[in-house]
N, C-alpha and C positions, 0 to 999 in steps of 0.2 A: 670227652669232646672239649676242644679248646674254646674258651670264651670268645664269642663274636663270630663263630662259624655259621650261625644262622644268618640268612640273608633274605631280602625281599626280591622276588622275581616277577618281572612283567611278562604277561602272557598275551599274545596277539592271536585272536581266534580267526577262523576262516571268514567270518562275516565282517572282519575289521574291528570288532569290539575288543577293547583292551581291559584285562582284569589283572589282579595281583594275588600272589600267594607267597608262602614262606617255605624256603627250602633248608634242609639240613646240610651238613658238611659234605655228605656223600651224594648230594643232588636229589635226594628223595624228598617228596612233599610231606610237610608236617600236617598230618591228617586233620586234627582238631582245629588248628588255626585256619586251614584251607576251607573247611566246612563253614566256619564262621564268616570268613571273608566272602565266600560265594553268595551268602545271603544279603550282602550289602549292595547299595546302588552305586553306579559309576561315580567316581570322584571321591566318595566316602571310603571306598575300599582301599584306595591308595594311601590316604591319610592314616586310616586305622592299621594298615599293614605295617607302616613304619613305626607307629606308636606301639603296636603289639610286639614287633620284633625286639624293640628296646626292652620291653618287659620280660620277654622270654630269655633274653641274654642275662638280665638281672637275676631271674630265677636260677639260671645255670651257675652264675657266679656265687650265689648264696647257697648252692647245694639243695635247692628246693625243686619241686615238680608241680605241675598243674593239678595233679591228683591230691597233693598234700598241702598246698598253700592255704593260709588262713586269712581272714579279714584283717587281723592285726599285721600280718605280713604285707598285705596290699597297702594298708595305711602307712607302713614303714617305707614301702616303695615310693608312694606319692610324695613323701617327705624327701626321700633321697634324690628323686629325679628333678625336683625343683630347687635343690640346694647347690650352692657353690661347694666344690670339693678342691682342697688345696694340695692334693698329692702331686708328685712330680709329673705324672702323666695324666692327671685328671681321674675321673671315675673309671675303674677297670673295664666296665662294660659299655662305656660311652666315651672312649678316648677321643679327645680333641673337640667334643661337642659342648655347647653351652647349656646351662640349666633351662628347663622348660619355663616359658613365660606363662602368665595367667591363662591366656586362651589355650595354650597347649596343655596345661594342667586340666582344664575343663574337658578338653577333647580326650585326654588320657583316661580321666575318670569315666566318661561315657563309654570309651572303648573297652575298658576292663570290666565294667558292669555288663555290657553286652556279651563279651566273650565268656565270662564265667556263668552267666545265666544260660548261654547256649551250651556250654560244657555240661552244666547240670541236666539240661534236657537230653543230653547224650549219655547220661549215667556216669559222668566224670565229676567227682567232687560235688555231689548233690547238696551236701550240707552247706557249702559256701553259697550256692545259688539260693538255697532256702533262707540263709541269713540275709542276703541282699533283699529278698522279698519282705522279710520280717522288719528290716530296718528302713524300709521305704526306698528301694533302689530306683523306682521309676522316676525318670526325669519329667518335669512338668511340660505338657504339650501347650501349644498355642491356645487350644480350647480351654485347658485348665486355667491358664493365666487370665483369659477373658472372664471365666466364671469367678475367679478369685477377685478380679477387679470389680465385678458387680457386687460381690460381698454377701450374696444371699443363697448361693448354691454350695460353694465349697468354702470351708472355713480354713483349711490348711492344705497345701500341696506338698506331698512327700518329695524328698530330695535324695540324690545319690549320696550315700555315706562317704564315698571317696572324694567327692567334689570339694575342693577347698573353699573356705569362706570367701565370699565375693568382696574384695576390697576395691572400691572405685578409685582409680587413680587416673587423673587426666593425662592422656597420652599427647605427645607432641609429634604429629605426623610430619614426615619429610616432604617438603614442597620442592618443585622444580627450581633450579637456580633462577635468580631474578633476571627477567628479560629473556629467558630461555626460548620461549615460543617465537618471538620475533627473530632471534638470532638463528634458530633452526630453520624457520620458514624461508629466510633469505639465503641460507647456506646450503640447503638441500637441493639437489638437482632433479630428483625423481618426483613426479607428481604423486606417486603412491606414498612416498615417504612424507611429503608435505601433507597429504590427506591423513596419514597416521597421526602426526602431531596434532592436527586440527581436530580430529575426531576424539582423540584421547582427552584433549583439553576442553572441548565444548560439550562432549557427551558423557564424560566421566566413566568411560568404559573400563572394565578390567581387561587386561590384555588377552585373556582367554575368550572373553565375550567378543572382542573386536575381531580377532583372527578367526573366530568360528562363525562369522556372519556369512549368509548366503545372499545372493542377489534378490531372491524372492522375499527376504526379510525386510527389504528397504522400501518404504512407502514415502517417497520424497516429494510427493505432490499433494496439494491440499485436497481434502475430501476423498481419501483413499477408500477403496471398496471394502476394507475390513470394518469400517464404521466405528473404530475404537478411539480414534483421535482425528480431529478435523485438520490439525496442522501436520506438516511433514514430520515423519517419525520413523523409528526403527523398531522391529520386533526382535528381542533377544531370546533365542530358543535353544534350550539344552539339547544337544545331539551327541549321542555316543559314538557315531560312526563317521565323523568328519575325517577326511583323508589326511589332514595335517594334525589330527589328534587334539585340536583345540576344542575346549568345552566351556560353556557358560557355567558359572558356579551355581546360580539359582535355577530351580527346576519347575517353575509354574507350568501348567499344561498349555499346550499349543496344538494347533491343527492346521491343515491346508484344505480349504474348501473351495472348489471350483478354481483352483490355481491361486487362491489368495490366502496368505498366512494370517491367522488370528491367534490371539493369546500370547503367551510368553510375557516377558517384561517389555513394556512399551516405553521407549526413550525418545523424546522429541529431538528433532534435528535442527541445528542452527543454519542460517543462510550461508555461513562460511563452510559448514560441513557439506552442504549441497553443492556449493561452487567447486570445492576440491574434489568431490566425487565425480562430477561431470568432466572435470579436467582430466582426471585419471582414466575414466572410462573411454574418453574420446582420443586419448593419446597413447596409452600404454596397455590397456587391457586387451589380451589376445582374443581375436574373433573366434578362434577354434577351440577355446577352453570348454571342455565338456563336463566339468565338475560342478559348475554353478556357484562356486565360492567367490567371495568378493575380492580377497587379496591373493595375488599370485607372485611367484618368483619371476624376476625380470631378466636374470642372467644365468649362465651356467648350463650344466647338463640337464637340470630339472626346470628349465625355463617354462613358464606357463603352469607349473604345478602349484597347488595351494601353498601359501606362505605360512610358516609355522610361527608360533609365539616366540620360540627361542630365536628365530631369525629376526623378528621385529625388535626384540630386546637388544640383539647384537647391533642392529642398525642404529638404534638410538645411542648406544654406548659409544660406537665408533664416531658418530656424528658429534656427540658431546665432547669427546676428547679432541677431535680435529678442530672444533670451533672454540676451544678454550673454556667449555662449560663444565668439564669433568663428567663423571658418570651420570647418566640419565636413567632413572628408574621409571618405567612406564606407569607404575602405580602412583607415583608422585603427582601425576596429572589428575588422578581421581581425588587425591587429597585436596588439591587446589580447587577442583570443581566443587567439592562439598563446601569448602570455605567460602567460595564465591556465592554459592546458593544461600548459605546462611547469612552472609552480608546483605544480600538482596532481599531477604525475607525477614529481617530483624531478628535473626536467631531462631527461626521456627524449625525445630528439628523434624517435625512431621513432614513438612514440605520437602526438606532435604532428603529424608528417608525415601519418600515416594519418587522424587526426581532422580535419585541415584540408584534406586533399587536395593537399598539396605533392608535387611530383614526386620530391624527394630530401630525405633527412634532412640532407644537407650544407647545403642552402639554409636549412633551419630553424636549424641550428647557427650558420651565419655571420650570420644576421639576428637571431636571438633567443637564441642559445646561452647564453653566460655561465653555464655549468652550475653554478658554485658559487652564483650568486645564486638559482637555482631548487632547490638541494639543501637539504632540510630538516635534514640533519645539519650542513651548513655553518652554516645559520641558528641552529640550537640551540647549536653551539659558540661562535658569536659572542655570542649572548645570555649564555652562561655567562661568557665573558671580560669582558663589560661588568659583570657582577655582582661580579667579584672586586675 
């Protein structure tokens, strides 16, 4: 088989659910990877499918098989996939692709551990699965980390032997171009598009969260019946069957009781968000929309259908280029939102975590931290120094 013939295939089920599998060159399903991916939750299966197909292509290029690969081989793979390769065409099994970053290496380690433990449970390479167990392949859970923090229940949490040593490097997130919000709001003609800019900037939404919102998720009046937030707010709920395939990344439980949404991630809504929502609903939202989703297409053959995340990205890019701002990445507004919250809270990463729905304050600190920059006392001291 030629290297690279393995590919990821998206599957759309009758229910509308989307899953992923790996196909061979002849179109047949790779049984073991398919069984592993079937056991994953939505969202994770897509990420792991692409990580796993990279690994399977590497096995093929090295003349190895799942049945015969060793822990030493896997450690060699983790080194190869994260390294620069100076060949004329790049790595033979990853032509034209960049080396994995730290977060991708962490994901690859978790994916390989899960895959080979699953393979061992199916009688394939059980020795490797046993070695994972002996060397402490289990990743620490949130409960483990809490016990470890208390210091009197767990003395040490076992780690994945493939996971690279964590090196904390401050990342520099890409922000929107200076003044982009005001330029876009004055240059966009559609109320929906102005609402998109406002909600991304003031709410810190991921684009999948925003495009996956339903009208019932919006509690934009004070004292909503859900009882979870007195101020106007939004419930971000993970749904697998949205017609536009947009999904929230986080998956906290949620429910609808007596027509009222509770649970999910609760995100407060600003006055500007509420204003642009009512402008959009009263001027552009179709009265006969039967899907209940917030964002709709305004033109073309699919007018009135749910608006997809790819279409939202395209709108922002076209508007940015037309208005002289360059490419606009919707996630840059989330970076700006986090920075603004840290500025307003004197660098409190816990507040930023809860406000923006990050899983960990460590993530906020590593990406946006620089606590001194967000500390008002630091800024005031520097201002006094400059005056001397």
